[in-house]
Structures are given as structure tokens and as C-alpha cells.
Backbone as a ProteinNet text record, in pm:
[ID]
protein_1_A
[PRIMARY]
MRTDVAGVLLAGGLSRRMGGGDKNLRTLGGRTILERIVATARPQVGPLVLNANGDPARFAAFGLPVAADVVEGYAGPLAGVLTGLEWAKANAPGAVWLASFATDAPFIPGDLVARLLTAVEDEGADLACARSDGQDHPVFGLWPLRLADDLKRAMVEEGMRKVDAWTGRYKLAVAEFGVQPVDPFFNTNRPEDLEEAERLLTAGVVA
[TERTIARY]
84.6	0	87.6	57.1	135.6	55.5	110.9	38.4	39.6	126.1	128	25	-50.4	-155.6	-288.9	-381.9	-518.6	-598.6	-716.9	-797.5	-941.4	-1002.8	-1144.7	-1213.2	-1322.2	-1407.1	-1521.2	-1527.3	-1623.5	-1756.9	-1857	-1989.5	-2098.7	-2068.1	-2162	-2256.7	-2249.8	-2333.6	-2475.7	-2553.9	-2696.6	-2727.8	-2629.1	-2645.6	-2762.8	-2780.2	-2895.5	-2897.4	-2779.9	-2776.7	-2805.4	-2790.4	-2822.6	-2966.1	-3036	-3174.4	-3189.6	-3085.3	-3092	-3044.7	-3041	-2993	-2841.5	-2788.1	-2643.4	-2595	-2538.9	-2494.9	-2382.8	-2306.8	-2197.7	-2246.4	-2375.6	-2431.1	-2496.6	-2489.8	-2539.1	-2440.1	-2493.6	-2413.2	-2345.1	-2218.9	-2140.5	-2058.7	-2083.2	-2010.3	-2031	-2150.6	-2183.3	-2140	-2075.2	-2034.9	-2080.7	-2102.6	-2135.8	-2012.5	-2038.1	-1927.6	-1841.7	-1905.4	-1831	-1742.8	-1791.6	-1711.7	-1585	-1598.6	-1483.2	-1382.7	-1433.4	-1344.9	-1275.1	-1347.4	-1286	-1172.4	-1196.1	-1093.8	-967	-981.1	-863.9	-800.1	-880.8	-828.3	-765.2	-823.8	-780.4	-630.9	-574	-431.6	-338.5	-391.5	-306.4	-289.6	-372.6	-372.8	-374.3	-359.8	-376.8	-524.3	-559.1	-699.2	-783.9	-903.2	-991.5	-1129.9	-1187	-1319.4	-1408.1	-1536.9	-1635.7	-1709.4	-1701.3	-1773.9	-1910.2	-2016.3	-2151.2	-2250	-2353.6	-2458.7	-2578.8	-2667.4	-2783.8	-2752.9	-2837.3	-2826.5	-2702.1	-2605	-2483.7	-2506.6	-2621.1	-2645.2	-2644.9	-2674.3	-2681	-2543.4	-2437.9	-2302.2	-2240.3	-2320.8	-2268.1	-2187.2	-2226	-2160.5	-2013.7	-1974	-1836.7	-1741.1	-1794.8	-1710.7	-1621.1	-1665.2	-1586.2	-1650.7	-1571	-1630.3	-1693.9	-1807.1	-1878.4	-1884.5	-1844.5	-1845	-1925.4	-2025	-2105	-2028.4	-2066.7	-2002.2	-1996.5	-1881.5	-1869.2	-1920.1	-1942.7	-2006	-2142.2	-2248	-2383.1	-2422	-2527.5	-2584.6	-2532.1	-2479.3	-2426.5	-2333.3	-2223.4	-2132	-2031	-2050.3	-1965.1	-1843.1	-1755.6	-1641.4	-1544.4	-1533.9	-1445.5	-1489.8	-1620.7	-1671.9	-1629.8	-1629.3	-1585.2	-1437	-1358.7	-1215.4	-1190.8	-1259.5	-1244.7	-1286.2	-1394.4	-1439.7	-1332.7	-1273.1	-1167	-1044.7	-1007.7	-892.5	-915.8	-1033.2	-1061.6	-1072	-1130.7	-1139.9	-1000	-913.5	-778.8	-699.8	-716.1	-643.8	-684.1	-810	-860.1	-840.8	-829.8	-836.5	-722	-629	-521.2	-385.8	-341.6	-211.6	-100.9	-15.9	93.6	62.5	-64.1	-100.6	-56.5	5.2	48.5	-34.3	-80	-155.3	-292.5	-383.5	-514	-527.9	-557	-587.3	-738.9	-790	-934.7	-968.5	-1079.7	-1127	-1274.7	-1312.2	-1454.4	-1507.4	-1635.3	-1689.9	-1783.2	-1761.7	-1839.2	-1748	-1620.8	-1522.9	-1472.7	-1531.4	-1504	-1369.4	-1295.8	-1172.4	-1046.8	-1049.8	-938	-808.1	-694.5	-566.3	-521	-456	-402.2	-278.4	-218.3	-98.7	-127.1	-254.9	-293.1	-217.7	-223.2	-162.1	-11	50.9	196	237.8	162.2	198.7	168.4	65.3	38.9	151.2	195.6	305.7	433.6	460.8	579.5	571.8	454.2	436.9	463.1	410	431.4	579.6	644.2	784.7	872.2	845.4	927.1	916.1	797	772.7	779	802.7	806.1	674.5	564.4	432.3	365.2	256.8	178.2	77.6	23.6	-80.4	-76.6	-156.8	-152.6	-290.2	-308.7	-429.8	-394.6	-486.5	-468.1	-513	-458.5	-500.8	-502.5	-601.2	-604.6	-667.9	-614.5	-668.4	-685.1	-588.4	-590.7	-684.1	-748.9	-845.1	-797.2	-794.9	-761.1	-878	-845.1	-946.4	-916.6	-953.7	-916.6	-979.6	-1087.2	-1145.7	-1058.3	-965.3	-862.5	-735.2	-723.3	-617.4	-542	-435	-352.8	-343.1	-390.1	-407.2	-329.5	-250.2	-177.7	-269.3	-257.2	-340.8	-314.2	-196.1	-162.3	-249.6	-318.2	-402.5	-549.6	-580.4	-719.4	-782.6	-712.1	-768.8	-785.6	-691.9	-702.9	-826.2	-848.3	-964.9	-1094.4	-1096.9	-1217.5	-1249.7	-1147.1	-1170.3	-1223.5	-1166.3	-1208.7	-1354.7	-1394.5	-1531.1	-1631.6	-1596.3	-1690.8	-1696.4	-1580.5	-1576.7	-1589.1	-1539.4	-1541.9	-1647.8	-1709.2	-1806.4	-1742.3	-1616.2	-1543.3	-1611.4	-1636	-1697.9	-1625.1	-1555.6	-1490.9	-1352.4	-1330	-1201.5	-1087.5	-1102.1	-994.3	-960.6	-1061.3	-1036.9	-950.4	-970.3	-890.3	-750.7	-742.1	-609.5	-523.7	-588	-514.3	-432.5	-457.4	-382.9	-249.9	-228.9	-112.1	-42.5	74.9	145	88.3	28.5	-41.1	40.5	75	140.4	34.1	68.2	-26.5	37.3	-35	7.8	-72.6	-3.1	-66.8	-89.6	-212	-246.9	-293.6	-254	-297.5	-443.2	-499.8	-642.1	-665.4	-562.5	-577.2	-557.2	-641.3	-755.6	-880.4	-876.2	-990.7	-939	-1005	-969.6	-994.7	-891.9	-911.8	-1004.8	-1035.8	-1125.4	-1262.9	-1291.3	-1426.1	-1526.8	-1628.6	-1723.2	-1864.6	-1936.3	-2071.9	-2173	-2178	-2269.9	-2412.6	-2428.4	-2560.3	-2587.7	-2713.9	-2744.8	-2669.5	-2654.2	-2583.8	-2434.8	-2379.1	-2239.5	-2225.8	-2321.3	-2319.4	-2330.8	-2413.5	-2425.6	-2293.7	-2225.1	-2095.7	-1992.1	-1992.5	-1899	-1923.9	-2050.3	-2084.5	-2035.8	-2050.9	-2005	-1853.3	-1779.1	-1632.8	-1591.1	-1663.4	-1634.4	-1664	-1778.4	-1820.8	-1725.8	-1673.6	-1581.9	-1439.5	-1415.6	-1283.2	-1183.9	-1233	-1143.9	-1085	-1165.8	-1122.3	-1161.8	-1098.4	-1129.5	-1222.1
-119.9	0	124.3	217.4	340.4	456.5	523.9	635.9	759.2	758.2	873.4	860.6	751.2	730.7	708.3	801.6	781.4	714.3	664.8	597.2	646.2	646.1	677.3	568.7	519.2	421.5	497.5	491.7	572	498.7	549.6	486.7	592.8	700.8	812.7	811.9	708.3	705.4	660.3	656.7	623.6	479.2	405.5	263.1	237.7	322.1	309.3	175.5	130.1	6	-116.9	-102.8	-213.9	-202.8	-99.3	-81.7	4.9	80.9	168.9	101.6	177.2	123.5	118.4	54.3	44.4	-88.6	-85.3	-211.6	-274.5	-190.6	-248.3	-323.9	-311.9	-387.8	-517.8	-544.5	-672.6	-782.6	-902.2	-1013.2	-1089.1	-1124.2	-1203	-1302.6	-1429.7	-1531.4	-1523.6	-1484.2	-1478.6	-1352.5	-1260.5	-1132.6	-1019.9	-902.6	-790.1	-752.7	-693.9	-649.3	-548.9	-459.3	-359.5	-424.3	-527	-596.8	-654.8	-711.4	-767.4	-656.8	-543.2	-434.3	-371.3	-352.2	-296.9	-387.8	-517.9	-612.2	-604.3	-574.9	-564.9	-426.8	-323.8	-186.9	-146.6	-187.1	-136.3	-158.9	-277.2	-297.1	-213.7	-156.2	-85	63.4	114	257.3	282.2	409.6	449.6	478.4	601	635.2	611.3	557.4	519.9	578.9	640.4	701.1	645.8	635.4	592.7	716	740.5	851.5	799.6	843.5	799.1	909	920.7	1018.6	950.5	1028.7	971.5	938.2	855.4	822	736.6	787.9	709.1	588.7	582.4	473.7	336.8	333.8	203.1	138.1	216.5	162.9	148.8	160.6	163.7	38.7	-75.5	-201.6	-204.5	-116.6	-119.7	-39.8	41	115.5	217.1	268.7	367	504.5	610.8	743.2	752.8	821.2	837	986	1021.2	1160.9	1175.4	1261.7	1287.6	1378.2	1375.7	1460.2	1605.8	1667.7	1809.5	1898.1	1838.4	1908.4	1843.8	1921.4	1866.1	1825.2	1743.9	1709.6	1582.4	1489.9	1364.1	1392.7	1460.7	1512.2	1409	1281.5	1176.9	1147.3	1059.3	1016.3	1127.1	1231.4	1342	1405.9	1412.1	1466.6	1378.5	1248	1156.4	1171.5	1189.7	1210.8	1340.1	1446.6	1573.7	1559.3	1489.6	1465.7	1393	1291.1	1216.5	1302.1	1386.8	1475	1572.1	1632	1728.3	1658.3	1538.8	1462.6	1427.7	1383.5	1343.7	1462.5	1578.6	1697	1730.6	1703.4	1737.3	1626	1500.8	1387.9	1288.6	1309.5	1212.5	1281.8	1316.7	1382.7	1295.5	1357.8	1282.2	1228.5	1230.7	1179.4	1278.3	1224.3	1301.2	1262.2	1138	1081.7	1035.6	1029.2	966	857.7	736.2	627	612.1	602.8	588	448.6	396.3	263.1	271.1	222.7	206.5	92.2	97.1	-6.7	-102.1	-114.9	-213.6	-314.8	-320.6	-411.9	-506.7	-624.5	-711.1	-781.7	-774.7	-852.9	-765.4	-648	-554.2	-613.7	-573.6	-632.1	-586.1	-675.8	-642.3	-556.2	-543.8	-460	-335.6	-295.6	-182.3	-55.1	-18.3	107.2	103	-7.8	-19.4	1.4	-53.6	-41.6	98	161.8	300.2	391.8	371.3	450.9	429.7	305.7	276.2	345.3	343.1	407.1	557.2	621.2	764.3	795.1	716.3	741.5	714.7	606.3	570.5	673.1	730.2	820.2	968	994.7	1133.1	1204.6	1133.1	1183.7	1255.1	1324.4	1393.6	1300.6	1209.4	1117.9	991	892.8	763.6	699.8	609.8	527.9	388.3	296.3	157.4	140	37.5	2.3	-150	-201.1	-343.3	-360.6	-454.6	-486.6	-363	-271.8	-152.4	-43	-61.7	37.4	98.5	231.9	300.5	294.8	289.1	286.8	401.5	523.9	638.8	640.1	563.7	557.9	476.7	399.8	333.5	414.4	520.1	616.4	656.5	729.9	784.8	934.6	1011.7	1155.6	1230.1	1330.9	1406.5	1506.4	1512.9	1606	1751.1	1778.6	1916.1	1969.4	1880.3	1924.4	1940.6	1927.2	1936.7	2070.9	2178.9	2310.8	2331	2279.2	2290	2215.3	2096.5	2018.2	2087.6	2143.9	2212.8	2331.3	2407.1	2519.4	2471.7	2364.5	2312.4	2266.5	2205.2	2154.4	2266.5	2358	2462.9	2576.1	2619.3	2735.6	2699.1	2581	2541.4	2436.2	2380.9	2274.5	2145.1	2123.2	2002.5	1878.4	1777.9	1654.8	1530.1	1539	1421.3	1401.8	1281.2	1252	1271.6	1219.1	1226.6	1370.6	1456.4	1596.4	1663	1625.2	1686	1625.4	1491.6	1429	1467.7	1504.9	1545.7	1672.3	1743.3	1865.7	1837.3	1712.1	1676.9	1555.6	1524	1404.9	1283.3	1195.7	1078.5	952.4	881.7	752.2	642.5	530.5	419.7	292	220.3	89.7	-16.5	-100.9	-201.3	-329.8	-384.9	-510.2	-612.1	-737.2	-843.9	-880.8	-956.5	-990.2	-1141.2	-1214.9	-1359	-1393.8	-1476.8	-1545.9	-1459.2	-1337.8	-1247.3	-1104	-1013.5	-872.5	-827.1	-778.4	-740.8	-620.9	-552.5	-437	-466.7	-594	-637.8	-575.4	-508.6	-443.6	-496.9	-486.2	-539.8	-426.3	-370.2	-259.7	-306.6	-427.7	-477.1	-610.5	-650.8	-779.8	-896.1	-892.9	-1002.7	-1004.1	-886.9	-883.5	-951.1	-927.3	-990.6	-1142.3	-1187	-1330.6	-1389.8	-1317.3	-1363.7	-1367.8	-1268.6	-1267.7	-1387.1	-1418.1	-1534.2	-1662.9	-1669.3	-1787.5	-1804.2	-1694.3	-1699.4	-1747.6	-1701.1	-1746.8	-1895.2	-1935.4	-2074.8	-2169.1	-2123.5	-2205.3	-2204.7	-2121.8	-2113.9	-2035.6	-1957.9	-1874.9	-1762	-1710	-1606.6	-1649.7	-1587	-1623.4	-1521.8
0	0	0	-89.3	-100.2	-43.7	56.8	116.6	26.5	-78.3	-168.3	-280	-278.8	-379.5	-308.5	-326.4	-278.8	-389.5	-356.7	-457.1	-456.8	-575.2	-585.7	-666.5	-613.6	-681.4	-747.3	-879.6	-954.3	-966.5	-895.9	-897.6	-909.3	-981.5	-987	-1104.4	-1189.2	-1308.8	-1282.4	-1389.4	-1378.9	-1416.1	-1469	-1502.6	-1596.6	-1695.4	-1785.8	-1858.2	-1905.4	-1983.2	-1899	-1765.2	-1676.9	-1626.5	-1669.9	-1628.3	-1505.5	-1471.3	-1355.1	-1227.8	-1120.8	-993.8	-989.5	-886.8	-869.3	-925.3	-1045.6	-1106.1	-1025.6	-950.7	-872.7	-748.9	-716.5	-603.6	-649.5	-778.6	-828.5	-791	-775.8	-724.9	-837.4	-812.2	-905.9	-825.6	-847.8	-773.4	-623.9	-582	-440.3	-368.9	-440	-382.9	-474.1	-417.9	-505.6	-588.1	-703.5	-788.3	-711.9	-639	-563.8	-457.9	-392.4	-291.6	-355	-473.5	-544.5	-577.6	-624.4	-666.3	-545.7	-437.6	-316.5	-269	-272.6	-226.3	-309.7	-439	-526.3	-518.5	-506.9	-508.7	-375.8	-265.4	-134.6	-107.3	-137.6	-108.6	-197.2	-304.7	-399.2	-368.8	-276.2	-248.4	-98.1	-62.8	76.5	102.4	138.9	162.9	37.6	59	-51.1	-28.6	-132.9	-123.5	-234	-203.5	-302.4	-353.5	-481.7	-544.1	-590.4	-522.3	-557.4	-521.9	-603.1	-578.5	-512.1	-455.4	-387.8	-243	-183.8	-42.1	-16.9	58.4	82.8	172.3	241.1	336	268.8	138.3	70.4	57.7	84.6	79.2	217.7	321.1	458.3	492.3	436.3	471.1	429.4	338.6	289.7	377.1	467.5	559.7	492.7	379.5	305.7	313.3	312.4	296.8	158	150.5	23.4	-8.8	-130.1	-173.1	-300.9	-298.7	-418.3	-513.3	-640.2	-740.6	-695.2	-711.3	-677.2	-791.1	-908.4	-1020.7	-1040.2	-1036.8	-1043.1	-1184.9	-1192	-1321.3	-1383.2	-1300.2	-1354.2	-1471.3	-1440.1	-1542.2	-1591	-1555.8	-1609.3	-1524.2	-1576	-1495.8	-1458	-1540.5	-1502.8	-1371.5	-1351	-1225	-1108.2	-1130.5	-1026.2	-997.3	-1102	-1082.7	-1005.8	-1044.8	-973.7	-827.8	-803.9	-666.9	-587.2	-648.6	-581.9	-554.1	-650.7	-631.9	-515.9	-512.5	-405.9	-270.2	-269.9	-144.7	-95.5	-187.4	-147.1	-93.8	-154.8	-107.3	36.7	70.1	203.7	305.7	258.9	351.8	343.2	251.8	234.1	242.3	362.4	377.3	318.3	242.8	182.8	44.7	4.7	-127.4	-235.7	-338.7	-454.8	-576.7	-575.4	-687.4	-643.5	-740.4	-721.3	-827.2	-783.9	-876.7	-884.7	-1005.9	-1022.9	-1073.2	-1022.6	-1058	-1094.1	-1210.9	-1239.6	-1154.1	-1119.9	-1030.9	-1104.6	-1236	-1311.4	-1380.2	-1337.3	-1397	-1288.5	-1276	-1160.7	-1161.9	-1272.9	-1282.6	-1292	-1231	-1243.8	-1187	-1244.2	-1203	-1064.7	-993.9	-863.2	-869.6	-988.7	-1003.3	-1087.2	-1095.4	-1179.1	-1140.6	-1013.9	-969.9	-987.5	-953.3	-967.8	-1113.1	-1204.6	-1345.9	-1400.6	-1349.8	-1389.1	-1339.9	-1217.2	-1162.8	-1243.3	-1279	-1359.2	-1494.7	-1555.5	-1686	-1677.5	-1573.4	-1555.4	-1537	-1452.2	-1422.2	-1544.6	-1616.2	-1732	-1844.7	-1860.3	-1972.1	-1933.3	-1805.1	-1759.9	-1788.3	-1767.5	-1803.6	-1687	-1720.3	-1618.5	-1551.6	-1629.4	-1580.1	-1663.2	-1626.5	-1695.5	-1697.7	-1794.8	-1796.7	-1844.1	-1824.3	-1865.9	-2010.5	-2075.1	-2210.4	-2223.7	-2295.4	-2327.8	-2465.1	-2539.8	-2672	-2760.3	-2749.8	-2833.4	-2787.8	-2674	-2624.6	-2494.2	-2490.1	-2364.9	-2267.9	-2139.1	-2032.4	-1935.8	-1973	-1890.2	-1751.8	-1731.1	-1596.9	-1502	-1557.7	-1476.4	-1495.9	-1416.2	-1440.8	-1316.2	-1339.5	-1232.4	-1256.1	-1158.5	-1174.7	-1066.5	-1102.6	-1001.1	-930.3	-799.6	-723.4	-763.3	-815.8	-853.1	-966.7	-1039.8	-1151	-1111.4	-983.7	-939.2	-976.5	-951.6	-981.7	-1132	-1211.4	-1356.8	-1407	-1352.1	-1394	-1353.2	-1232.7	-1187.9	-1278.6	-1314.5	-1404.9	-1539.8	-1591.4	-1720.7	-1716.2	-1607.8	-1597.7	-1573.6	-1484.9	-1445.6	-1548	-1595	-1683.3	-1831.7	-1868.8	-2009.6	-2040.4	-1937.4	-1959.6	-2005	-1971.6	-2010.9	-1951.6	-2036.9	-1990.9	-2040.1	-2152.7	-2210.4	-2149.8	-2097.6	-2033.9	-2132.8	-2253.5	-2352.4	-2389	-2391.1	-2426.4	-2320.3	-2194.8	-2089	-2082.1	-2087.5	-2079.3	-2199.5	-2310.4	-2429.3	-2409.3	-2301.2	-2271.7	-2201.3	-2163.5	-2084.7	-2147.1	-2095.2	-2142.3	-2070.9	-2148.7	-2094	-2120.7	-2015.3	-2028.2	-2031.2	-2091.8	-2103.4	-2049	-1964.6	-1915.5	-1989.6	-2062.4	-2148.3	-2069.6	-2080.7	-2014.1	-2117.8	-2098.7	-2186.7	-2164.1	-2255.6	-2248.7	-2237.9	-2203.2	-2183.8	-2037.4	-1978.1	-2039.5	-2055.7	-1996.5	-2009	-1999.4	-2067.5	-2057.1	-1913.2	-1842.8	-1702.1	-1684.3	-1795.4	-1785.6	-1846	-1862.3	-1901.4	-1805.6	-1859.4	-1768.3	-1784.3	-1675.5	-1668.2	-1682	-1802.5	-1828	-1849.6	-1904	-1944.5	-1876.6	-1866.9	-1804.5	-1869.6	-2002	-2069.2	-2033.6	-2000.5	-1955.7	-1819.8	-1733.7	-1601.4	-1615	-1707.5	-1733.1	-1782.6	-1870.4	-1920.9	-1809.2	-1722.6	-1610.1	-1518.3	-1495.3	-1412.6	-1479.1	-1610.7	-1685.2	-1671.2	-1682.7	-1669.9	-1531.5	-1429.8	-1293.5	-1276.1	-1323	-1309	-1380.5	-1496.1	-1574.7	-1520.2	-1418.9	-1359.2	-1440.5	-1538.4	-1620.4	-1537.3	-1445.4	-1352.1	-1211.9	-1113.2	-975.2	-912.4
[MASK]
+++++++++++++++++++++++++++++++++++++++++++++++++++++++++++++++++++++++++++++++++++++++++++++++++++++++++++++++++++++++++++++++++++++++++++++++++++++++++++++++++++++++++++++++++++++++++++++++++++++++++++++++

């Protein structure tokens, strides 16, 4: 666990493709998706916060602080990242970085943060994100706390909403992950995705 890296679990969306509700509270292999993600993310970071809107009591069992979007209107994952950055500045002394995790990807790697940090250091970059099978996953990213004010200005004054548009202003490093036996960033956006994830677990493809 690195005390210089705080973590944010991004759960502020509306889950439209899953039919609404909290898709991360759906059960997979006898545990909620969020429970699986917390177990993998927690050892990789220091202080950890859950970014979620609505009544925080529904997440009480996880024992995590819950922070609602600091930008109103369900402004997307950038709002969650900004929320995490501001929370870390106030609550994570010693933190220099924020690692972000989407909460609909039950098979995330246990070395995600370590590899993002290595990518940043190797490339002398400002921030980093994960990539698999040729696709970038900016919601699995590493963000410097020093850019919190810049991001807030971009969101509030410019109406910035697209992650790629903002990261394009800085030097972005990429940590490449393989997709065998399964893409570690496979996400359960739709009911059929959840069924496939259950099948992978049952078949022993993933643990």
C-alpha cells in the first residue's frame, strides 16, 4: 500500500444500460461487484473514497467514505475524478496521486496502480491510464493532485466533460495489459455482460 496514492471508486453514473440502480451492487459469484473491486483496489492505495450520488447509506456495509459529485448534473467520470482529487487533497495527507477505478469491472488487475506509476515514471508523463486490446481505459487512471484546480476550471468554466479531451492537454502515459484469459477491464454494463462474467467465474477462467 502506497500512502502517496489515494484511490477513488467511480460509482456516480446512472447505469442506464443495466436498467438503472447500482450495477456495482449486483451479485457475481456470491459477492457484489463492488465488494470484489474494493478487495482488489484497497491494497493498492492508501486512503480510498467511493464517489456515488444519492443516499450514501446504501453503501454503509463497505465502511468507506462516500463523496457525491462536486459538479452537479451527472457530469460523467471526469466529475468523479475531480471529486476524488478534491477529497484526497482534504483527507489524504501525503497523497500526490489519485488512482481511479470504475466499479463495473469485476476482474481488475491487482498490479494496476503499480503499473500506472511505472508508466508515468518511465515516460516522464503527467498522468496515466490503462489500455487493453488496443483500447484506452481512462477511468482506470492515475491523476496528479496538482491538476485538481485545472480540472475544476475546465469543468466549471469550459463545460469540459470528455475525459480524452482533458487528458489530451497533458502528457499521458499508457500501461498495457494483456487480455488472456480475459480482458481485465471487461465491464458489466448490461445484463448479458453480467451473465458472461458469471459464466467466466463458473468455468474457472477467472477467480
